[in-house]
N, CA, C and O of each residue as an XYZ file, in Angstrom:
368
protein
N       0.836     -1.182      0.000
C       0.000      0.000      0.000
C       0.881      1.245      0.000
O       1.973      1.224      0.567
N       0.423      2.328     -0.628
C       1.218      3.544     -0.750
C       1.540      4.179      0.591
O       2.539      4.889      0.704
N       0.726      3.944      1.607
C       0.971      4.531      2.923
C       2.267      4.022      3.537
O       2.821      4.686      4.413
N       2.768      2.874      3.110
C       4.011      2.320      3.649
C       5.244      3.032      3.116
O       6.319      2.914      3.704
N       5.117      3.755      2.037
C       6.246      4.477      1.471
C       6.506      5.751      2.257
O       5.643      6.212      3.004
N       7.679      6.312      2.091
C       7.957      7.602      2.710
C       6.939      8.609      2.196
O       6.826      8.820      0.989
N       6.214      9.218      3.091
C       5.171     10.162      2.677
C       5.734     11.330      1.878
O       5.019     11.930      1.077
N       6.992     11.656      2.083
C       7.589     12.765      1.345
C       7.778     12.439     -0.134
O       8.078     13.335     -0.922
N       7.610     11.176     -0.527
C       7.764     10.771     -1.930
C       6.432     10.447     -2.595
O       6.419     10.115     -3.780
N       5.313     10.529     -1.881
C       3.986     10.264     -2.437
C       3.354     11.609     -2.792
O       3.271     12.510     -1.957
N       2.911     11.728     -4.050
C       2.411     13.002     -4.560
C       0.984     12.879     -5.071
O       0.633     11.875     -5.691
N       0.150     13.896     -4.817
C      -1.246     13.876     -5.277
C      -1.367     14.300     -6.739
O      -0.377     14.581     -7.415
N      -2.609     14.334     -7.196
C      -2.946     14.810     -8.539
C      -2.314     16.191     -8.767
O      -2.045     16.918     -7.811
N      -2.086     16.536     -9.994
C      -1.497     17.816    -10.414
C      -0.001     17.900    -10.127
O       0.556     18.996    -10.070
N       0.651     16.758     -9.945
C       2.111     16.723     -9.848
C       2.627     16.234    -11.196
O       2.311     15.120    -11.616
N       3.409     17.049    -11.867
C       3.850     16.726    -13.215
C       5.233     16.108    -13.280
O       6.100     16.377    -12.448
N       5.415     15.267    -14.297
C       6.696     14.624    -14.583
C       7.012     14.842    -16.054
O       6.225     14.458    -16.919
N       8.148     15.449    -16.347
C       8.562     15.661    -17.725
C       9.319     14.422    -18.199
O      10.358     14.064    -17.645
N       8.781     13.776    -19.231
C       9.378     12.563    -19.791
C       9.625     12.799    -21.268
O       8.683     13.030    -22.026
N      10.885     12.742    -21.686
C      11.277     12.978    -23.075
C      10.702     14.318    -23.542
O      10.968     15.346    -22.919
N       9.923     14.326    -24.618
C       9.375     15.570    -25.158
C       8.009     15.932    -24.567
O       7.466     16.991    -24.879
N       7.448     15.060    -23.714
C       6.130     15.309    -23.139
C       6.158     15.299    -21.624
O       7.207     15.461    -21.001
N       4.992     15.108    -21.050
C       4.884     15.040    -19.601
C       3.644     14.255    -19.219
O       2.733     14.081    -20.028
N       3.615     13.772    -17.957
C       2.437     13.098    -17.413
C       2.064     13.755    -16.097
O       2.898     14.381    -15.444
N       0.812     13.609    -15.718
C       0.297     14.150    -14.460
C      -0.643     13.108    -13.853
O      -1.861     13.223    -13.993
N      -0.092     12.084    -13.176
C      -0.915     11.000    -12.648
C      -1.820     11.436    -11.496
O      -1.624     12.494    -10.898
N      -2.829     10.587    -11.197
C      -3.710     10.845    -10.049
C      -2.926     10.786     -8.746
O      -3.114     11.623     -7.863
N      -2.052      9.799     -8.630
C      -1.162      9.624     -7.481
C       0.169      9.145     -8.029
O       0.201      8.358     -8.975
N       1.268      9.607     -7.449
C       2.576      9.147     -7.917
C       3.542      9.007     -6.751
O       3.343      9.568     -5.673
N       4.589      8.241     -7.004
C       5.674      8.072     -6.044
C       6.954      8.431     -6.786
O       7.268      7.835     -7.817
N       7.683      9.393     -6.267
C       8.927      9.812     -6.911
C      10.081      8.903     -6.493
O      10.000      8.199     -5.487
N      11.142      8.931     -7.270
C      12.362      8.203     -6.939
C      13.030      8.902     -5.757
O      12.825     10.102     -5.574
N      13.814      8.200     -4.956
C      14.515      8.852     -3.838
C      15.411     10.011     -4.297
O      15.557     10.999     -3.577
N      16.004      9.899     -5.474
C      16.905     10.937     -5.981
C      16.310     11.687     -7.178
O      17.048     12.177     -8.033
N      14.988     11.776     -7.236
C      14.294     12.400     -8.377
C      14.688     13.870     -8.518
O      14.573     14.650     -7.573
N      15.149     14.227     -9.697
C      15.484     15.628     -9.970
C      14.212     16.389    -10.347
O      13.229     15.799    -10.795
N      14.253     17.707    -10.155
C      13.109     18.539    -10.538
C      13.582     19.925    -10.922
O      14.664     20.369    -10.536
N      12.741     20.595    -11.694
C      13.013     21.986    -12.002
C      11.977     22.832    -11.269
O      11.352     22.352    -10.324
N      11.786     24.065    -11.681
C      10.843     24.940    -10.967
C       9.378     24.553    -11.165
O       8.520     25.010    -10.411
N       9.072     23.713    -12.173
C       7.679     23.368    -12.461
C       7.316     21.912    -12.188
O       6.201     21.635    -11.745
N       8.227     20.980    -12.440
C       7.868     19.576    -12.322
C       9.095     18.697    -12.105
O      10.235     19.157    -12.157
N       8.820     17.414    -11.860
C       9.900     16.442    -11.751
C      10.443     16.143    -13.141
O       9.735     16.294    -14.137
N      11.688     15.724    -13.204
C      12.328     15.378    -14.472
C      12.453     13.866    -14.554
O      13.007     13.239    -13.651
N      11.948     13.281    -15.617
C      11.958     11.836    -15.784
C      10.706     11.194    -15.212
O       9.850     11.863    -14.634
N      10.622      9.902    -15.384
C       9.425      9.170    -14.940
C       9.389      9.031    -13.429
O      10.438      9.035    -12.784
N       8.190      8.906    -12.849
C       8.088      8.590    -11.432
C       8.416      7.115    -11.219
O       8.524      6.358    -12.184
N       8.572      6.714     -9.988
C       8.768      5.291     -9.681
C       7.447      4.547     -9.882
O       7.423      3.446    -10.432
N       6.344      5.161     -9.429
C       5.002      4.592     -9.590
C       4.051      5.718     -9.997
O       4.092      6.808     -9.426
N       3.204      5.453    -10.977
C       2.173      6.401    -11.399
C       0.838      5.676    -11.427
O       0.715      4.627    -12.059
N      -0.164      6.223    -10.749
C      -1.507      5.640    -10.736
C      -2.428      6.605    -11.467
O      -2.515      7.784    -11.123
N      -3.119      6.082    -12.485
C      -3.981      6.914    -13.319
C      -5.163      6.100    -13.814
O      -4.986      5.063    -14.454
N      -6.356      6.563    -13.523
C      -7.594      5.957    -14.027
C      -7.639      4.454    -13.846
O      -7.862      3.707    -14.798
N      -7.429      4.026    -12.635
C      -7.568      2.621    -12.222
C      -6.523      1.678    -12.807
O      -6.740      0.468    -12.855
N      -5.399      2.217    -13.248
C      -4.243      1.395    -13.600
C      -3.015      2.017    -12.942
O      -2.994      3.205    -12.621
N      -2.010      1.198    -12.754
C      -0.779      1.647    -12.139
C       0.364      1.341    -13.104
O       0.443      0.245    -13.658
N       1.236      2.305    -13.297
C       2.422      2.096    -14.115
C       3.624      2.134    -13.187
O       3.815      3.087    -12.432
N       4.429      1.085    -13.256
C       5.602      0.982    -12.402
C       6.829      1.100    -13.294
O       6.963      0.384    -14.287
N       7.713      2.003    -12.930
C       8.950      2.205    -13.671
C      10.100      1.645    -12.841
O      10.170      1.884    -11.636
N      10.982      0.918    -13.468
C      12.161      0.404    -12.773
C      13.388      0.688    -13.625
O      13.302      0.845    -14.843
N      14.521      0.748    -12.960
C      15.765      1.035    -13.665
C      16.609     -0.231    -13.723
O      16.800     -0.915    -12.717
N      17.105     -0.526    -14.909
C      18.019     -1.643    -15.100
C      19.188     -1.107    -15.917
O      19.055     -0.822    -17.107
N      20.323     -0.977    -15.260
C      21.504     -0.357    -15.873
C      21.126      1.073    -16.258
O      20.724      1.838    -15.381
N      21.234      1.459    -17.496
C      20.867      2.818    -17.931
C      19.497      2.869    -18.587
O      19.133      3.875    -19.196
N      18.740      1.795    -18.465
C      17.441      1.688    -19.133
C      16.299      1.779    -18.116
O      16.394      1.230    -17.019
N      15.222      2.474    -18.486
C      14.015      2.537    -17.652
C      12.996      1.574    -18.247
O      12.667      1.654    -19.430
N      12.502      0.664    -17.415
C      11.520     -0.335    -17.833
C      10.146      0.135    -17.360
O       9.981      0.501    -16.196
N       9.161      0.126    -18.261
C       7.787      0.565    -17.960
C       6.885     -0.658    -17.934
O       6.866     -1.442    -18.883
N       6.124     -0.824    -16.827
C       5.222     -1.970    -16.692
C       3.851     -1.498    -16.211
O       3.741     -0.873    -15.157
N       2.804     -1.799    -16.989
C       1.435     -1.412    -16.627
C       0.801     -2.545    -15.832
O       0.839     -3.706    -16.239
N       0.214     -2.187    -14.683
C      -0.385     -3.155    -13.769
C      -1.853     -2.788    -13.606
O      -2.180     -1.635    -13.323
N      -2.749     -3.778    -13.788
C      -4.174     -3.467    -13.630
C      -4.783     -4.081    -12.372
O      -5.939     -3.802    -12.054
N      -4.028     -4.912    -11.649
C      -4.558     -5.521    -10.420
C      -3.639     -5.332     -9.226
O      -3.970     -4.604     -8.291
N      -2.479     -5.989     -9.257
C      -1.608     -5.985     -8.089
C      -0.148     -6.031     -8.521
O       0.199     -6.644     -9.531
N       0.697     -5.371     -7.737
C       2.133     -5.360     -8.013
C       2.882     -5.630     -6.721
O       2.594     -5.018     -5.692
N       3.826     -6.527     -6.769
C       4.663     -6.856     -5.613
C       6.046     -6.262     -5.824
O       6.744     -6.613     -6.775
N       6.434     -5.362     -4.934
C       7.736     -4.720     -5.013
C       8.690     -5.379     -4.033
O       8.364     -5.564     -2.860
N       9.858     -5.729     -4.520
C      10.895     -6.293     -3.663
C      12.057     -5.331     -3.469
O      13.096     -5.717     -2.935
N      11.896     -4.096     -3.890
C      13.001     -3.150     -3.758
C      13.231     -2.803     -2.296
O      12.321     -2.900     -1.472
N      14.423     -2.409     -1.990
C      14.814     -2.120     -0.611
C      14.006     -0.967     -0.020
O      13.661     -0.995      1.161
N      13.705      0.042     -0.827
C      13.016      1.212     -0.288
C      11.493      1.091     -0.295
O      10.818      1.988      0.209
N      10.927      0.014     -0.849
C       9.466     -0.110     -0.893
C       9.040     -1.571     -0.997
O       8.419     -1.966     -1.984
N       9.365     -2.369      0.004
C       8.939     -3.769     -0.021
C       7.469     -3.815      0.375
O       7.120     -3.629      1.542
N       6.618     -4.062     -0.604
C       5.185     -4.053     -0.348
C       4.435     -4.616     -1.543
O       4.987     -4.768     -2.633
N       3.160     -4.922     -1.312
C       2.266     -5.311     -2.387
C       1.290     -4.167     -2.585
O       0.663     -3.704     -1.632
N       1.163     -3.713     -3.823
C       0.283     -2.612     -4.158
C      -0.906     -3.141     -4.922
O      -0.739     -3.793     -5.952
N      -2.108     -2.874     -4.437
C      -3.332     -3.295     -5.085
C      -4.015     -2.067     -5.681
O      -4.285     -1.098     -4.970
N      -4.290     -2.104     -6.969
C      -4.951     -0.990     -7.620
C      -6.330     -0.759     -7.006
O      -6.738      0.387     -6.817
N      -7.050     -1.834     -6.692
C      -8.383     -1.714     -6.090
C      -8.322     -0.998     -4.743
O      -9.189     -0.174     -4.453
N      -7.324     -1.290     -3.917
C      -7.182     -0.636     -2.607
C      -6.957      0.856     -2.761
O      -7.484      1.650     -1.981
N      -6.186      1.238     -3.752
C      -5.886      2.670     -3.949
C      -7.153      3.440     -4.266
O      -7.301      4.582     -3.831
N      -8.077      2.838     -5.019
C      -9.284      3.549     -5.430
C     -10.488      3.274     -4.544
O     -11.580      3.762     -4.838
N     -10.326      2.501     -3.456
C     -11.435      2.270     -2.507
C     -11.706      3.498     -1.679
O     -12.600      3.488     -0.833
């Protein structure tokens, strides 16, 4: 559940992320621990983005960012967020 994450990294609606030539503004997002930002928004993808009853999880492998869309549940084994995230719980 998102409440288990550091609250300082959980962001509400209207938080923008600039990705390549565009940007996203998820309903709820979780930033990376070292997420860079400018005066208007975060730079790069969030760690987790929840939008319209789906969750997109971004992970880093070497210099590559992997994007995975989750419609039910996601189990994170990372050191900073060991938890199971249920899309249904977020929207209850």
